N, C-alpha and C positions, 0 to 999 in steps of 0.2 A: 770230759772228764775233772773233776775237782779237785783241788790242791789245795788244804789249807794248813800254812805253816803258823805255830807258833813260836815264843822267846819271850825274853824278860826285859821290862821296862827297865831304864837307867835307874829307876827307885827298886829295881828287883821285883816287881810285880809282873806275874804270866799276862802274857797279854797276845792278843791275833795280828801277825804280822801282814797275814794275805787270805783270801777268800777266793779263789777262783780256778780258771783252768792253767796249766801250765804252760809259760810262756816260749819254750821251744819245742815245737810240734814239726815233726817233721812228716814231710808225706812224699813218696817216692811216687812219681808219674808215670817213669817208665817201666813198673810195677804197679798195679793198679790195686791196692788192699794193704802193700806193704807199710806200714806206720808206725813212728815209735814217737814218746813223749818221754822229753828228758823233765823228772822229778826236782830233782835236787844234786847235787854236790856239796863234796865237803875238802877241805883242806886235812893235811894229815894230820895236826890236833887244831880240832874244832874249839872255838871258845867262847865261852856266854860274857856277856847277852846275845852274843851272833849278829850278824847283819840283816837287818831284815830285807836288803836286796837280794833278786831271785838270782844266784848265781850261774844260772845255765846258759843265758845270751850268752856272757865273757868266755865260755871256754873254748878254749882253742883246739880241745881233743876232746873226745867223748870216752876215751880211755883213762881211767885214772892212772895219775905215777902212784910210786910209793907212799901207802898210806892215805892217800885220796880214796873218796869213794863217789860213785855215780849211780844213781837211783833211774831207772827206767820203765816204760811198759812199753813193750812192744806186740805189735799186731799181726800175725804172720799171716798171709794171704791163704784162702781155703784152693785146695787141687782144682775146683772150678774158676776161682778169678785166675789162677795161672795159666789154665787152660784156654780163656778165655783173651790173655795177654796174648800168649804164642799164637793165637788163631789169626789175634792183628797184626802181626808182624812185629812180635816183643825183639828188642835189641839191648842182648847182654852186655854189648859195648857202652848205651844210653842208659843202662842201669848203673855200671860200673864207676862211670863219670859224674853221674848225678850224685849217685851215694860219698863217690869221692867228695862233692862239693858241700853236702849237706851234714853227712858225720864225718868229718877227719878224726882221724885218729881210729876210727872203730872201720871204716872202708879200708885203709890203707894194710889191717889185718887180714883180709879175706884175701886168697890167692886169686892171683888173676887168671885163673882157667876157669873162673865160673861154677865151680862144684859147691860154692858156699862155704866151704872148710875155713877154718880160721882160729888163730891163737890169739890170745892177749894175755899180758904179763900181770892178770890177774886171780883172785879167789873170786868168782859168783858165785853170788845166792839165787835161784832161779825158781821161780815158784810160778805154776800153770793155773792161771784165773780163771778159765775157761776154754772150754777144746780140748782136740788132741794133738799130740807132736811125735816125731820120731828123733830121740837123739842119736845121732850117728856118730861115731869115732874113728881114729883115723885108720883101722886095722877092719872097719868095714862093719864091728859090730853095733847093733843099735839096740836100744829099749823104748819102748813106747811109754811118752806120760800124757798123763790122764790131770782134767781138773782135781786141784787140790795138791798134787806131785809135786816135791819139791827134788830141786837137783842143786849139786854142789861143785861148779866147774874148777879143778886146781889149774889151772896153768894147762888145759889140754886141748890138741887140735880137734874140732868138732865142726860138727853144721846141724842145721835145725831142718828137717825135711815133714812139712804138714803135707801129707797124701789123703785127706779128710776131704769132706764137703764142707765142712763147717771152718771158718777160722779160728787162729788158736791166738790167743792173749795171755801175755807171762810178764810177770813182773823180775827184773833184772836187778841185786844189787853189786855193784862192780868193787872190791877192792883193790886198789892200787896194790901189788907185790915186786919181792926182788927177787 
């Protein structure tokens, strides 16, 4: 994955700050195929020319505070990948421990029962880049999202369910809310 970051020089000229892969890539060993890339983050009121340093390694929480943003790409494993993991001794508690270590803030938003249900105090813009995935709300109602579909999550309790043979890749922009 390639991330290009632009900004302004002290003289006010447009420049490239960086061109390469995101520095914060999370791979979950306990569930092969579950990955996320933290692309960028902003404070409540970004300023220009901006800091050329990547803010993602310094994040204490992957859930933004009010006014802050987080931009990430998530790869949801296919049903086949999940079935392989379950057949080879999948441990939901190990998954929870690893996710807590690697995705602070976001992991705590997930309910401890392993259902995948979670709630964050954010407005989330989600775009399916490839594959398909089900969005399930707390009342059990579901909607199928396919490549190109967009969703706006307004602080709702929800879970993502990939029941398909191919992985699903999604982009998310989270905006911290009150």
